C-alpha positions, -999 to +999 in steps of 0.1 A: +781+019+160+754+040+178+724+029+195+702+038+163+722+013+139+719-015+166+681-014+163+679-016+129+663+011+103+637+032+118+603+035+101+579+063+102+543+059+101+526+080+076+491+096+078+464+070+073+446+041+090+463+005+099+445-025+087+430-032+122+414+005+123+399-002+092+384-038+100+370-023+133+351+004+111+339-019+087+326-043+116+306-015+134+292-004+101+278-037+094+266-042+126+246-006+123+237-018+089+220-051+103+202-034+131+189-011+105+174-035+081+144-049+100+136-013+112+135-001+072+114-033+062+088-024+085+089+012+073+084+000+039+055-023+051+037+006+067+040+026+037+026+000+012-003-007+037-010+033+040-008+037+003-029+009-009-057+020+019-055+054+006-058+045-032-089+024-022-103+050-001-098+079-029-114+049-055-144+045-031-147+085-029-147+088-065-173+061-070-196+080-044-190+111-064-197+098-096-233+088-087-252+122-086-230+134-119-242+103-137-275+100-118-268+063-117-256+037-093-219+029-093-202-003-080-168-008-066-157-045-071-130-061-049-112-091-063-093-100-030-086-136-040-069-129-074-035-128-078-027-098-078-057-084-061-075-055-077-104-030-073-125-015-100-153+008-106-184+001-130-220+015-138-227-023-142-238-047-114-204-062-117-169-061-135-137-081-136-109-054-126-083-081-138-089-071-174-068-044-190-084-036-220-112-007-217-130-021-247-137-055-232-174-052-220-166-071-188-139-044-179-141-019-150-147+013-167-166+045-163-172+062-198-157+096-202-170+118-230-185+084-246-151+065-243-147+037-215-120+046-193-102+019-170-109+028-131-088+001-116-063-002-088-041-032-090-022-050-061+008-056-078+014-020-073+019-026-035+041-056-033+036-077-001+002-062+005-028-083+009-066-073+005-099-088+023-131-076+016-163-082+039-185-070+013-213-093+004-205-106-032-171-085-031-187-056-041-203-022-030-230-003-051-235+035-042-269+040-051-288+069-066-299+093-057-295+089-019-256+076-021-265+047+001-242+018-002-239-021+009-220-017+043-187-037+046-149-029+049-118-038+031-088-050+055-053-041+040-025-061+055+014-067+052+028-083+082+016-069+115+003-037+098-033-031+090-056-007+080-095-009+073-115+012+046-150+012+057-182+019+041-214+027+064-251+018+051-252+057+044-223+056+021-196+073+044-162+063+033-134+061+062-099+048+069-095+032+105-066+014+125-077-021+138-042-025+156-048+010+178-013+020+175+006+000+149-005+024+123-003+058+138-023+086+119-059+066+120-082+065+144-092+033+159-119+010+144-149+007+165 
């Protein structure tokens, strides 16, 4: 009997990974994923706040630009306590931005070629984002012919991330950062 026969049959290891190596790789990937989830959630919250603030800013700019075209006042209504929150535009003194039927006389609409068209931003498009208005009676009116407005702001918030959409008495609209550096790309609110 030779020495090989005494030790038993010889096994050659083929190409591939052992179960231990595979478990180590899975554990490392799980650890990296667990570290990335909070950062990804913060990124989503920032994007939602930025998106909502930019949409509100755009709707307010539209209201301001409609005034000289229509030679009438245009009002922006903020329903920050509604679930979901909403923002709407109207030629009337107020409207209900929760109404989705443009033929309803209380809906937030602007006429286009004689047809009422909804002018509404719904909060359900931005999950996890809250709205807080400082406008008197939760609306501001851009007045004809000077484009002045009721001063105030709308705070858009999700977690630690906030942006303010501010309207000055002169009707100027801007987005600012009340957190200073939590939302880069915006000037601080002063």
